C-alpha positions in Angstrom: 11.1 -10.1 9.0 9.4 -12.9 7.0 10.5 -15.6 9.4 9.2 -13.5 12.3 5.8 -13.2 10.7 5.6 -16.9 10.1 6.5 -17.6 13.7 3.8 -15.2 14.9 1.1 -16.8 12.7 2.1 -20.3 13.8 2.0 -19.2 17.5 -1.3 -17.5 17.1 -2.9 -20.6 15.4 -1.4 -22.8 18.0 -2.9 -20.7 20.8 -6.3 -20.7 19.0 -6.6 -24.4 18.5 -5.2 -25.3 21.9 -8.2 -23.8 23.5 -10.9 -26.3 24.4 -12.3 -26.9 20.9 -15.3 -28.6 22.3 -16.2 -25.7 24.6 -19.7 -24.3 24.5 -20.3 -21.2 22.5 -20.4 -18.1 24.6 -23.5 -15.9 24.6 -23.2 -12.7 22.6 -26.3 -11.3 24.3 -29.7 -12.5 25.6 -30.8 -13.4 22.0 -27.7 -14.7 20.2 -24.6 -16.8 20.8 -21.4 -17.0 18.9 -20.3 -19.8 16.6 -16.6 -20.7 16.7 -16.3 -19.5 13.0 -17.8 -16.1 12.0 -17.8 -14.6 8.5 -17.8 -11.0 7.4 -18.6 -9.4 4.0 -18.0 -5.7 3.7 -16.6 -2.6 2.0 -14.2 0.1 2.8 -13.6 3.8 2.2 -9.9 4.6 2.1 -7.5 7.5 2.1 -4.4 6.5 0.0 -1.0 8.1 -0.3 2.5 7.1 -1.2 6.2 7.6 -0.5 8.4 7.9 -3.6 11.2 10.0 -5.0 8.9 12.7 -6.2 7.4 15.6 -4.2 7.7 15.4 -0.4 8.4 18.2 2.1 10.9 21.0 2.3 14.5 20.2 3.1 16.5 17.0 2.7 14.3 14.0 2.0 13.4 12.1 5.2 11.9 8.8 6.0 8.2 7.9 6.1 5.8 10.5 7.6 8.5 13.1 7.9 8.5 13.4 4.1 4.8 12.8 3.5 2.8 15.4 1.6 -0.8 15.0 2.8 -2.1 17.2 0.0 -1.6 14.4 -2.4 -3.9 12.0 -0.5 -6.5 10.3 -2.8 -9.8 8.6 -2.1 -9.8 4.8 -2.6 -12.1 1.9 -1.9 -12.3 -1.8 -1.4 -14.3 -4.9 -0.8 -13.5 -7.9 1.4 -14.6 -11.2 2.8 -13.2 -12.7 6.0 -13.4 -15.7 8.3 -12.6 -15.4 12.0 -12.0 -18.3 14.4 -13.1 -17.7 18.0 -12.7 -13.9 17.4 -8.9 -14.5 17.8 -7.4 -15.3 14.4 -8.9 -14.2 11.0 -8.1 -14.5 7.4 -9.5 -12.2 4.7 -9.3 -11.7 1.0 -9.6 -8.1 -0.1 -9.6 -6.1 -3.2 -8.4 -2.4 -3.1 -8.8 0.2 -5.8 -7.3 3.6 -5.7 -4.8 6.2 -7.1 -1.4 7.4 -5.9 0.3 10.6 -7.1 3.0 13.1 -6.4 4.4 16.3 -7.9 7.6 18.3 -7.5 5.7 21.5 -7.9 4.4 21.2 -4.3 7.8 22.6 -3.4 7.2 25.9 -5.2 8.8 28.9 -3.4 11.3 26.9 -1.3 14.8 28.3 -1.0 16.5 25.3 0.8 17.9 22.1 -0.7 14.4 21.1 -1.8 14.6 23.7 -4.5 16.5 21.1 -6.6 13.5 18.8 -6.4 11.3 21.7 -7.5 13.6 22.4 -10.4 13.5 18.7 -11.4 9.8 19.3 -12.1 8.7 15.6 -12.3 5.3 14.3 -11.5 3.3 11.1 -11.7 0.0 9.5 -11.0 -0.9 5.8 -11.1 -4.0 3.8 -10.6 -3.7 0.9 -8.1 -5.5 -2.4 -8.3 -4.6 -4.8 -5.5 -5.8 -8.1 -4.3 -4.5 -9.4 -1.0 -4.7 -12.3 1.5 -4.3 -11.0 5.0 -4.1 -12.6 8.5 -5.4 -10.8 11.5 -4.3 -11.4 15.1 -6.5 -10.3 17.9 -4.5 -10.4 21.1 -7.5 -9.8 23.4 -9.0 -13.0 22.2 -5.9 -15.0 21.6 -4.7 -14.8 25.2 -8.1 -14.6 26.9 -10.7 -17.4 26.6 -13.9 -15.4 27.0 -16.0 -18.5 26.4 -15.0 -19.8 29.8 -15.2 -16.5 31.7 -18.2 -15.0 33.6 -17.8 -11.5 32.2 -19.0 -10.5 28.8 -16.3 -10.2 26.0 -15.6 -6.7 24.8 -17.2 -5.3 21.7 -13.9 -3.8 20.5 -10.7 -5.6 19.5 -7.4 -4.1 18.4 -5.4 -6.3 16.0 -2.3 -6.7 13.9 -2.4 -7.7 10.3 0.1 -9.0 7.7 -0.2 -10.8 4.5 0.7 -11.0 0.8 -0.7 -8.9 -2.0 -0.6 -8.7 -5.8 -1.1 -5.3 -7.4 -0.9 -3.5 -10.7 0.3 0.1 -11.3 1.0 2.2 -14.3 2.9 5.5 -13.7 1.9 8.3 -16.0 2.8 12.0 -16.4 0.9 14.8 -18.0 2.1 16.6 -21.2 0.0 19.2 -22.9 -3.2 17.9 -21.3 -2.5 14.2 -22.2 -1.5 11.5 -19.7 1.5 9.6 -21.0 2.5 6.1 -19.9 6.0 6.2 -18.7 7.1 2.6 -18.4 7.3 2.0 -22.2 9.6 5.1 -22.6 12.5 3.6 -20.5 13.1 7.1 -19.1 16.2 6.0 -17.1 17.4 3.6 -19.8 15.7 0.5 -18.5 16.4 -2.4 -20.9 19.2 -0.5 -22.7 22.5 -2.4 -23.1 24.4 0.6 -21.8 22.7 0.2 -18.4 22.6 -3.6 -17.8 21.7 -3.1 -14.1 18.5 -1.2 -15.1 15.9 -3.8 -15.9 12.5 -3.0 -17.4 10.2 -3.0 -14.4 7.0 -5.0 -14.3 3.6 -3.3 -13.9 2.2 -6.2 -11.9 4.1 -7.2 -8.7 3.8 -8.7 -5.3 3.7 -6.6 -2.1 3.5 -7.2 1.6 0.7 -5.5 3.5 1.4 -4.7 7.2 -0.7 -2.8 9.6 -2.8 -2.3 12.7 -6.5 -2.0 13.2 -9.4 -1.7 15.6 -12.7 -3.6 15.2 -15.9 -2.5 17.0 -19.2 -4.4 16.9 -21.9 -1.9 16.3 -24.5 -4.7 16.6 -24.8 -8.4 16.5 -24.7 -8.2 12.7 -22.6 -5.1 11.9 -18.9 -4.4 12.4 -16.9 -1.2 12.1 -13.2 -1.2 11.5 -10.5 1.5 11.3 -7.1 0.5 9.9 -3.7 1.7 8.8 -2.1 -0.6 6.1 1.4 0.0 4.8 2.5 -1.9 1.6 6.1 -2.9 1.4 7.1 -2.9 -2.3 9.9 -4.5 -4.2 10.3 -1.8 -6.8 11.6 1.8 -6.8 9.7 2.6 -9.9 6.2 3.2 -8.6 6.7 6.8 -9.7 9.1 5.9 -12.7 12.0 7.6 -10.8 14.9 5.8 -9.2 18.4 6.7 -10.2 20.2 9.0 -12.7 19.5 10.8 -16.1 20.8 9.1 -19.2 22.3 10.5 -22.4 19.1 11.5 -24.3 20.7 10.6 -27.6 20.3 7.0 -26.6 16.6 7.1 -27.0 17.0 7.6 -30.8 19.0 4.4 -31.0 16.2 2.3 -29.5 13.0 4.1 -30.5 11.4 5.6 -33.5 12.1 9.4 -33.8 8.7 10.3 -32.5 8.9 8.0 -29.5 12.5 9.0 -28.8 11.6 12.7 -28.7 8.7 11.9 -26.3 11.0 9.8 -24.1 13.6 12.5 -24.0 10.9 15.1 -23.0 9.4 13.0 -20.3 12.8 11.9 -18.9 14.1 15.4 -18.3 11.6 18.1 -17.5 13.8 20.4 -15.5 12.8 24.0 -15.4 16.4 25.1 -15.6 18.5 22.4 -17.2 21.5 21.4 -15.1 21.9 17.9 -16.5 25.2 16.8 -18.1 24.2 16.3 -21.8 25.9 13.0 -21.6 23.8 11.9 -18.7 24.7 10.8 -15.2 23.2 13.6 -13.1 21.0 12.6 -10.2 17.3 12.1 -11.1 16.2 10.0 -8.0 17.6 7.8 -5.3 17.6 4.0 -5.3 18.6 3.7 -1.6 15.0 2.9 -0.6 12.1 1.2 -2.4 8.8 3.1 -2.9 5.7 2.4 -0.8 2.1 3.2 -0.6 -0.4 3.0 2.2 -3.9 3.7 3.2 -6.1 4.6 6.1 -9.3 2.5 5.9 -12.7 2.8 7.4 -14.6 -0.5 6.9 -18.2 -1.6 7.5 -19.2 -5.2 7.3 -22.1 -7.6 7.7 -21.4 -10.3 10.2 -22.6 -13.8 9.5 -22.6 -16.9 11.8 -24.3 -15.8 15.0 -27.2 -17.9 15.9 -30.4 -17.0 17.6 -31.0 -18.7 20.9 -34.0 -21.0 20.7 
């Protein structure tokens, strides 16, 4: 996948710079013409959601949208700056700020296999702070040199995007009206010698944003964008759930009595306990990593168009 993205970027840049770099700017309208390099500064209003082990829909857990619970969508926002070369290839730096959440209680009243998830009774929320560097590829301008055509270039442009991000998260769960940080509690024995394969997960990690979008020029100085951006993650602990319950007595070997009691409570919140007291019962699934994504509506100020003298 990574090699394919690199090849796509190299091809796109090669296509862009292979055009006649000394070509005249094309006219945007009767008053302005385009410079080869345009800049944007803008903000976005986003709808953010996630796919984790918690919550979901009725039945056996399925992939992606088939297991998505839209009721847990949260409002997010962001700011960005970008540079676009000949409207064909762009690079932007973006900051995104939001919240993701999920709760097993959305499955209340189910009678199928999802009842086990309802009985598990886990929940989480986490703030997300992300900064990313993203490339945009605009096929309509990569493969068509509008500067050397008689017809006017379109105001709209569909595009693909991919890049690298760095984000922070902190899964929490509510207990008696208080939000408890879950990572320090090692709820699945992370960092315990009895579970050498369960490492303490980091709260700041890299991700890979992938998506599609549509840009529309509202005027010579204002752009509107609609995007879907999916973040591929390298952790299964966005929600602090990944594998199996542990023997709760182990918490007392690693933590103070108060912290151990809190860890045991947050690790196993089943409505009707079915867990083997010695641990080992299924708590989550580590077959797939977690993910979060957003639908973005962006408005930006366009800089770089020059008035015809």
